[in-house]
VORONU-975509 format. One line per field, with one value per residue (C-alpha): residue number from 1; residue in one letter; y, z, x. Coordinates in steps of 0.25 Angstrom, whole numbers. Layout:
i = NUM	...
aa = a	...
py = Y	...
pz = Z	...
px = X	...
This chain:
i = 1	2	3	4	5	6	7	8	9	10	11	12	13	14	15	16	17	18	19	20	21	22	23	24	25	26	27	28	29	30	31	32	33	34	35	36	37	38	39	40	41	42	43	44	45	46	47	48	49	50	51	52	53	54	55	56	57	58	59	60	61	62	63	64	65	66	67	68	69	70	71	72	73	74	75	76	77	78	79	80	81	82	83	84	85	86	87	88	89	90	91	92	93	94	95	96	97	98	99	100	101	102	103	104	105	106	107	108	109	110	111	112	113	114	115	116	117	118	119	120	121	122	123	124	125	126	127	128	129	130	131	132	133	134	135	136	137	138	139	140	141	142	143	144	145	146	147	148	149	150	151	152	153	154	155	156	157	158	159	160	161	162	163	164	165	166	167	168	169	170	171	172	173	174	175	176	177	178	179	180	181	182	183	184	185	186	187	188	189	190	191	192	193	194	195	196	197	198	199	200	201	202	203	204	205	206	207	208	209	210	211	212	213	214	215	216	217	218	219	220	221	222	223	224	225	226	227	228	229	230	231	232	233	234	235	236	237	238	239	240	241	242	243	244	245	246	247	248	249	250	251	252	253	254	255	256	257	258	259	260	261	262	263	264	265	266	267	268	269	270	271	272	273	274	275	276	277	278	279	280	281	282	283	284	285	286	287	288	289	290	291	292	293	294	295	296	297	298	299	300	301	302	303	304	305	306	307	308	309	310	311	312	313	314	315	316	317	318	319	320	321	322	323	324	325	326	327	328	329	330	331	332	333	334	335	336	337	338	339	340	341	342	343	344	345	346	347	348	349	350	351	352	353	354	355	356	357	358	359	360	361	362	363	364	365	366	367	368	369	370	371	372	373	374	375	376	377	378	379	380	381	382	383	384	385	386	387	388	389	390	391	392	393	394	395	396	397	398	399	400	401	402	403	404	405	406	407	408	409	410	411	412	413	414	415	416	417	418	419	420	421	422	423	424	425	426	427	428	429	430	431	432	433	434	435	436	437	438	439	440	441	442	443	444	445	446	447	448	449	450	451	452	453	454	455	456	457	458	459	460	461	462	463	464	465	466	467	468	469	470	471	472	473	474	475	476	477	478	479	480	481	482	483	484	485	486	487	488	489	490	491	492	493	494	495	496	497	498	499	500	501	502	503	504	505	506	507	508	509	510	511	512	513	514	515	516	517	518	519	520	521	522	523	524	525	526	527	528	529	530	531	532	533	534	535	536	537	538	539	540	541	542	543	544	545	546	547	548	549	550	551	552	553	554	555	556	557	558	559	560	561	562	563	564	565	566	567	568	569	570	571	572	573	574	575	576	577	578	579	580	581	582	583	584	585	586	587	588	589	590	591	592	593	594	595	596	597	598	599	600	601	602	603	604	605	606	607	608	609	610	611	612	613	614	615	616	617	618	619	620	621	622	623	624	625	626	627	628	629	630	631	632	633	634	635	636	637	638	639	640	641	642	643	644	645	646	647	648	649	650	651	652	653	654	655	656	657	658	659	660	661	662	663	664	665	666	667	668	669	670	671	672	673	674	675	676	677	678	679	680	681	682	683	684	685	686	687	688	689	690	691	692	693	694	695	696	697	698	699	700	701	702	703	704	705	706	707	708	709	710	711	712	713	714	715	716	717	718	719	720	721	722	723	724	725	726	727	728
aa = x	x	x	x	x	x	x	x	x	x	x	x	x	x	x	x	x	x	x	x	x	x	x	x	x	x	x	x	x	x	x	x	x	x	x	x	x	x	x	x	x	x	x	x	x	x	x	x	x	x	x	x	x	x	x	x	x	x	x	x	x	x	x	x	x	x	x	x	x	x	x	x	x	x	x	x	x	x	x	x	x	x	x	x	x	x	x	x	x	x	x	x	x	x	x	x	x	x	x	x	x	x	x	x	x	x	x	x	x	x	x	x	x	x	x	x	x	x	x	x	x	x	x	x	x	x	x	x	x	x	x	x	x	x	x	x	x	x	x	x	x	x	x	x	x	x	x	x	x	x	x	x	x	x	x	x	x	x	x	x	x	x	x	x	x	x	x	x	x	x	x	x	x	x	x	x	x	x	x	x	x	x	x	x	x	x	x	x	x	x	x	x	x	x	x	x	x	x	x	x	x	x	x	x	x	x	x	x	x	x	x	x	x	x	x	x	x	x	x	x	x	x	x	x	x	x	x	x	x	x	x	x	x	x	x	x	x	x	x	x	x	x	x	x	x	x	x	x	x	x	x	x	x	x	x	x	x	x	x	x	x	x	x	x	x	x	x	x	x	x	x	x	x	x	x	x	x	x	x	x	x	x	x	x	x	x	x	x	x	x	x	x	x	x	x	x	x	x	x	x	x	x	x	x	x	x	x	x	x	x	x	x	x	x	x	x	x	x	x	x	x	x	x	x	x	x	x	x	x	x	x	x	x	x	x	x	x	x	x	x	x	x	x	x	x	x	x	x	x	x	x	x	x	x	x	x	x	x	x	x	x	x	x	x	x	x	x	x	x	x	x	x	x	x	x	x	x	x	x	x	x	x	x	x	x	x	x	x	x	x	x	x	x	x	x	x	x	x	x	x	x	x	x	x	x	x	x	x	x	x	x	x	x	x	x	x	x	x	x	x	x	x	x	x	x	x	x	x	x	x	x	x	x	x	x	x	x	x	x	x	x	x	x	x	x	x	x	x	x	x	x	x	x	x	x	x	x	x	x	x	x	x	x	x	x	x	x	x	x	x	x	x	x	x	x	x	x	x	x	x	x	x	x	x	x	x	x	x	x	x	x	x	x	x	x	x	x	x	x	x	x	x	x	x	x	x	x	x	x	x	x	x	x	x	x	x	x	x	x	x	x	x	x	x	x	x	x	x	x	x	x	x	x	x	x	x	x	x	x	x	x	x	x	x	x	x	x	x	x	x	x	x	x	x	x	x	x	x	x	x	x	x	x	x	x	x	x	x	x	x	x	x	x	x	x	x	x	x	x	x	x	x	x	x	x	x	x	x	x	x	x	x	x	x	x	x	x	x	x	x	x	x	x	x	x	x	x	x	x	x	x	x	x	x	x	x	x	x	x	x	x	x	x	x	x	x	x	x	x	x	x	x	x	x	x	x	x	x	x	x	x	x	x	x	x	x	x	x	x	x	x	x	x	x	x	x	x	x	x	x	x	x	x	x	x	x	x	x	x	x	x	x	x	x	x	x	x	x	x	x	x	x	x	x	x	x	x	x	x	x	x	x	x	x	x	x	x	x	x	x	x	x	x	x	x	x	x	x	x	x	x	x	x	x	x	x	x	x	x	x	x	x	x	x	x	x	x	x
py = -1	10	7	10	23	26	22	32	44	42	40	53	61	58	62	75	78	80	83	72	81	86	87	94	97	101	107	118	132	139	129	128	119	123	116	115	110	107	100	103	117	126	114	123	132	127	126	127	126	129	133	130	138	136	142	150	145	151	144	148	144	147	147	150	154	143	153	167	180	185	196	194	197	193	183	187	180	186	182	185	183	184	188	181	189	177	171	179	179	192	198	209	222	227	231	218	210	202	203	216	219	213	218	223	212	202	210	209	195	192	199	192	177	182	186	174	166	174	172	158	157	154	167	165	161	170	162	170	163	167	164	165	165	166	166	158	157	165	162	174	166	160	168	168	175	164	153	159	161	147	143	150	142	130	133	135	124	114	120	119	134	134	139	138	138	134	145	149	160	162	174	177	186	190	191	194	191	177	174	168	160	165	171	170	182	187	185	194	205	206	201	210	205	202	193	185	177	168	159	145	135	141	157	168	174	184	193	202	209	219	220	229	234	218	217	211	199	195	197	188	178	179	177	164	159	160	154	142	139	143	131	122	126	126	112	108	115	108	94	99	101	89	81	89	99	100	100	114	119	123	138	146	153	167	169	179	174	170	176	188	191	186	196	208	204	203	217	225	221	233	242	237	238	252	256	251	258	271	276	283	273	280	283	268	263	272	267	253	257	262	250	241	249	247	231	229	237	230	217	220	224	211	201	210	217	203	197	209	209	195	196	209	204	196	207	215	203	202	216	216	204	211	221	212	205	219	225	213	210	224	221	207	208	224	227	239	243	252	264	263	261	251	239	242	257	265	274	289	291	305	307	319	322	331	333	334	345	341	327	321	315	313	308	306	295	294	282	284	285	279	290	288	298	294	301	298	301	301	297	292	278	276	278	266	256	246	232	220	208	194	199	203	217	226	239	245	259	262	261	263	264	264	270	266	276	273	287	281	273	282	275	280	270	274	271	260	260	251	237	226	233	245	238	230	242	249	237	236	250	249	237	244	256	250	244	259	265	271	263	269	272	280	286	284	287	279	281	281	283	282	281	286	281	293	285	271	264	254	253	261	253	256	271	271	265	276	287	283	282	297	301	295	302	315	314	311	297	292	281	271	272	276	264	264	254	248	237	228	220	208	203	187	177	168	157	159	164	168	178	191	207	213	228	239	248	243	251	246	239	231	226	223	215	210	199	205	217	217	228	231	243	244	254	255	244	235	229	234	228	218	215	207	204	193	188	176	164	169	175	170	174	181	188	193	197	206	212	215	221	230	235	238	246	253	256	263	272	276	277	286	293	296	296	301	315	318	314	305	303	305	320	322	328	323	332	344	338	324	323	325	315	317	303	301	286	285	273	262	263	279	277	276	290	297	289	293	287	284	294	305	309	308	315	326	327	326	335	347	346	339	328	313	304	288	281	267	255	257	271	278	291	298	311	317	331	340	352	349	359	350	337	342	346	332	326	335	331	315	317	324	312	301	310	304	310	310	310	323	330	343	348	361	357	362	360	352	350	353	343	346	338	345	348	340	344	342	339	344	332	318	323	319	324	324	328	341	338	351	347	349	361	371	371	377	370	373	371	371	368	379	389	386	379	380	371	376	381	377	371	366	351	340	326	320	305	297	285	271	276	285	297	310	318	333	343	358	364	378	390	387	372	376	384	371	363	372	373	358
pz = 0	4	-10	-18	-12	-13	-28	-29	-23	-31	-43	-39	-36	-51	-56	-50	-51	-36	-34	-46	-52	-40	-40	-32	-36	-27	-30	-22	-25	-18	-8	-5	-8	-21	-23	-35	-33	-44	-48	-34	-35	-45	-55	-66	-69	-80	-72	-56	-47	-32	-28	-14	-10	2	10	-2	-11	-24	-33	-48	-58	-73	-83	-97	-106	-116	-127	-129	-129	-142	-148	-138	-144	-131	-121	-109	-97	-83	-70	-57	-44	-32	-19	-9	5	13	8	18	28	27	24	13	19	9	13	6	12	-1	-10	-20	-32	-33	-26	-35	-30	-35	-48	-50	-47	-58	-68	-62	-66	-78	-85	-86	-90	-101	-111	-110	-115	-131	-139	-147	-135	-131	-120	-107	-96	-81	-71	-56	-44	-31	-18	-7	3	5	12	11	9	-4	-15	-20	-33	-36	-33	-41	-53	-53	-51	-63	-71	-66	-67	-81	-85	-81	-86	-100	-104	-114	-106	-110	-96	-85	-78	-63	-55	-43	-34	-33	-21	-18	-4	1	-14	-14	-25	-18	-24	-19	-6	7	13	21	10	1	11	9	-5	-16	-26	-29	-42	-48	-59	-68	-79	-87	-87	-98	-96	-87	-89	-79	-70	-59	-49	-40	-34	-25	-37	-40	-51	-65	-63	-50	-55	-66	-57	-48	-60	-64	-49	-51	-64	-59	-49	-60	-69	-58	-56	-70	-72	-61	-67	-80	-73	-67	-81	-87	-76	-74	-86	-94	-109	-115	-121	-136	-138	-150	-155	-158	-167	-177	-191	-199	-212	-206	-200	-214	-222	-212	-210	-226	-229	-217	-209	-213	-210	-197	-194	-200	-190	-178	-179	-172	-159	-155	-150	-154	-169	-169	-164	-173	-186	-181	-181	-195	-200	-193	-200	-213	-211	-208	-220	-229	-223	-226	-241	-243	-235	-235	-223	-218	-217	-210	-201	-197	-196	-188	-175	-183	-191	-177	-172	-184	-184	-168	-172	-184	-175	-164	-175	-182	-169	-163	-177	-177	-164	-166	-179	-182	-167	-171	-161	-165	-160	-167	-154	-151	-144	-132	-134	-122	-126	-124	-108	-100	-85	-78	-64	-56	-66	-56	-45	-34	-33	-24	-37	-51	-64	-79	-86	-102	-109	-123	-124	-110	-100	-85	-75	-60	-47	-34	-20	-7	6	20	23	27	12	7	0	8	2	5	-2	1	4	17	11	17	11	1	3	-12	-23	-38	-47	-62	-71	-85	-90	-104	-111	-108	-120	-128	-124	-120	-107	-94	-82	-73	-62	-62	-69	-69	-78	-70	-57	-62	-68	-55	-47	-56	-54	-39	-39	-46	-36	-22	-22	-22	-12	1	13	20	32	22	16	23	12	4	-10	-21	-36	-48	-62	-72	-87	-95	-109	-111	-122	-114	-101	-92	-81	-81	-85	-71	-64	-70	-67	-53	-49	-54	-47	-33	-34	-39	-26	-16	-13	-10	-20	-20	-35	-46	-54	-69	-77	-91	-99	-109	-121	-129	-142	-145	-156	-155	-161	-153	-139	-136	-149	-143	-144	-131	-130	-120	-116	-122	-127	-128	-141	-138	-124	-133	-144	-136	-128	-115	-107	-95	-86	-75	-65	-57	-52	-56	-46	-51	-54	-46	-53	-66	-73	-85	-95	-107	-117	-122	-113	-105	-104	-104	-93	-106	-109	-94	-92	-105	-100	-87	-94	-104	-93	-83	-94	-99	-83	-81	-93	-87	-73	-77	-91	-87	-74	-67	-75	-69	-55	-51	-36	-27	-22	-9	-4	-7	-14	-6	-8	-2	12	21	32	46	55	69	76	89	98	93	107	104	92	98	105	91	84	97	100	86	80	88	90	76	70	78	73	59	61	67	57	44	44	40	49	48	60	59	67	71	76	64	62	49	47	33	29	19	31	37	49	51	50	61	70	68	71	85	89	87	95	105	107	108	115	129	141	148	164	164	153	152	145	143	145	148	161	157	169	185	196	212	211	200	184	171	162	147	142	128	120	118	128	139	152	167	181	187	201	210	216	205	200	208	218	228	233	227	232	219	205	200	207	198	185	177	165	152	159	152	161	161	168	170	169	183	181	173	182	179	174	164	171	171	182	180	188	183	178	185	181	189	185	171	174	180	168	159	166	167
px = 0	11	18	6	5	19	18	5	12	23	15	6	19	23	10	9	24	26	42	43	54	60	75	87	100	111	126	135	137	147	149	133	123	115	101	91	78	68	55	48	43	38	34	28	38	47	59	61	73	74	88	94	107	110	96	94	81	77	67	68	57	58	46	45	33	28	28	34	26	22	31	42	57	64	67	58	66	61	69	63	71	61	65	56	59	54	67	74	63	58	44	43	42	32	17	13	24	27	39	36	46	58	70	82	90	79	79	93	94	83	92	105	97	92	106	113	100	94	105	104	89	87	89	76	68	55	47	45	55	53	63	59	69	62	71	65	76	88	102	111	122	117	112	98	102	111	102	92	101	105	91	85	96	93	77	80	89	80	67	62	65	76	88	103	108	111	117	122	127	134	137	153	159	173	178	192	197	191	179	167	155	142	146	139	132	144	153	145	145	161	162	168	160	146	145	134	138	131	135	134	144	152	149	147	132	130	138	134	144	145	159	170	179	183	193	190	199	193	178	181	187	174	165	173	172	158	157	163	151	142	147	145	130	128	132	123	111	114	115	100	96	101	93	79	80	68	68	68	55	54	52	48	60	61	73	72	66	78	73	68	83	90	82	86	100	102	96	97	110	119	106	105	120	123	110	116	130	126	131	117	109	96	102	105	90	85	93	90	75	76	82	72	61	69	69	54	50	59	55	41	44	51	42	28	22	15	29	35	23	25	41	39	45	56	61	62	70	78	83	87	94	101	104	110	118	124	128	135	142	147	153	158	163	167	169	161	149	137	141	156	163	175	172	179	175	167	155	158	156	155	149	146	142	133	122	111	113	106	107	119	127	124	132	128	137	135	140	137	122	120	118	116	113	117	112	118	110	115	106	105	110	96	90	99	89	81	82	72	76	81	97	101	105	94	97	109	115	118	107	109	97	96	86	84	72	67	71	87	83	75	62	48	45	39	48	43	54	67	67	76	87	88	88	99	108	106	111	122	127	124	133	143	145	141	156	162	153	157	153	142	152	160	147	134	125	114	117	107	112	102	106	97	99	97	100	105	113	120	127	118	121	136	134	126	137	146	137	133	148	149	136	140	155	148	139	151	149	163	164	177	178	171	164	161	154	156	149	154	147	149	146	150	151	139	148	160	159	172	172	166	168	166	161	164	153	141	129	115	114	127	122	109	115	127	130	134	133	144	144	155	156	169	179	194	198	186	172	161	148	146	134	134	122	124	117	127	127	139	152	166	176	185	173	171	186	186	173	180	191	183	175	187	194	180	178	192	190	176	181	194	190	175	172	184	186	170	172	183	180	168	165	171	157	142	133	127	114	118	115	126	130	135	137	139	140	131	130	120	113	112	104	90	92	95	83	74	61	54	65	61	76	80	69	70	85	81	69	79	90	84	95	93	99	103	107	113	112	128	125	129	121	121	116	112	109	112	115	127	123	110	117	127	115	109	122	123	109	112	125	119	109	119	129	133	133	146	150	158	153	148	135	128	113	99	90	78	70	72	71	71	84	91	89	89	99	99	113	110	111	103	93	103	99	105	103	108	106	103	115	124	118	126	138	130	117	104	89	81	87	78	85	97	92	79	75	82	94	107	117	131	131	142	138	141	137	128	122	117	105	110	106	114	119	125	132	131	144	145	153	164	164	164	177	183	178	184	197	198
């Protein structure tokens, strides 16, 4: 009977699909267990993997539409990295008590997941693909971002979605000159490098880095060290794929119609090539538009209006493909760029500062037709940005924001706030500048820089790095060294990956039709930030090494020849419109006295002087004001409150009340009051206190003692006593 029940359960389980395909795969990454689970959860997704890395748990689900949408001319990949605050035991702070819009960190992680994956999908694939990585549990020593990046690759690899992976990713740190893979939380705090590198078994597919002026050769070694681990994980995912991977589904190819393309290339290649050879972006766009109209008209005349309408999308796609071919062929075979520059030539550069009279610091940086205005603002440290995410970091003092309005590219679109691109570019500039900022002890200000893109023809993020450096120096922020940014591009031979041409300072069309946008920010000493976007399946070490050398040379030129003549070092004084700061250190136990009940005391100081006051947990008091006299007045008031009464100290006080046994005297600071006993008022015996003193009288007193209960006993300093004190 038992055997029959057991047999029936197994049969039912198989029919229902309950845990029938549940698999667990285990390996090691950076000395810690890395586990993949699949087949247990999210059974309706095309692919699903639960990743456990230490106590960090991330589930990644991937889905694809059965058919592409009508009229779509690009691959619609969507990646979402979802931070759940329950993963770190937090309840959201919003009114609704649920997660709202994604944090900047989540958006940046979504971009980091996307970049190594996107080039590995078929070029003619147009089905919607959605990757969702949900963070379920976080162990701060084991990065959920890395788990999500690896999990996305694994889920796609075992799914039926066409995908040329796998890829993998790791974090790399640098502590005391030693390269570390996936550093722990404590190691990250002291690391000179925060590097995320992704790749396949053969190549590097993505680089994202912030660094404390790390030399090029050290950065390359860190990338190589990361790639060693990436190769191991890729091989592991490949084994998973071989064992449980689904057959990839067939899809409708969106390759350009062969006959349409052949006709356009044969008849209009030279027209397109000539239209593209123009330094001015607007003129070039107009030239290409005119040729496109000419091609459409010619096709209709040749094949009829009906055929032209039927192949309208093909004609547009064929023109795009021919543009790309012309640009790439000119670069690859002729070493010629559309604007006439040499392969390693930088566009004309210029910069200026102090454009805006009332702001704390401003600068305009122009690179060809790319132009960025950066504005620096200094504020109280309490004005730093609060962060509500799954990291232990709860605030940041330096904020860099990047805006890309539609007019910068000559388009008429309303602004809808920052998108993923804006957040990504702002974060890159922020990473580039943080390593050179003064510490809070050196410069106790919150700092915000906003980069407004006024016109765009490529490398706006790098222009924002340069412009923001100038704005900070103009504002009097004592940065360690100026930072500059530059991008390199790549055009490869599709038949030989080792045959390529590298471009210095790419413009928009070269980014659009090229294979790489390798962005590097840094000082004369080393690299402070990297972001690499590629459209091929990866980069060799040789390409990366050359990109570092190209950017190093270009960076030095920008720093020495363009930026330094305008402002070589930070101004010694901050802007007259920026708040001045006076600091003092008080005992921690005195903080409550300065604040007062319900903030009463500190608010009285603020109301009386008009200053702003920050008090830190360690007792550091920061007073901000544009009026130095008011700041000094506020400082005196704070110091009076915390001033200690000393035995033997002499004070000029005021009688506040009279008792039969003596007078109470306010010592003139911090509300400190002592008792002047009737026997200590005069050398002569007096019968009534009021015979000598009245409320409001000023009197010089000396502290005789402070008893165990903190009560202050005084004696009057008479004229003769004053002479004796003076003589002593």
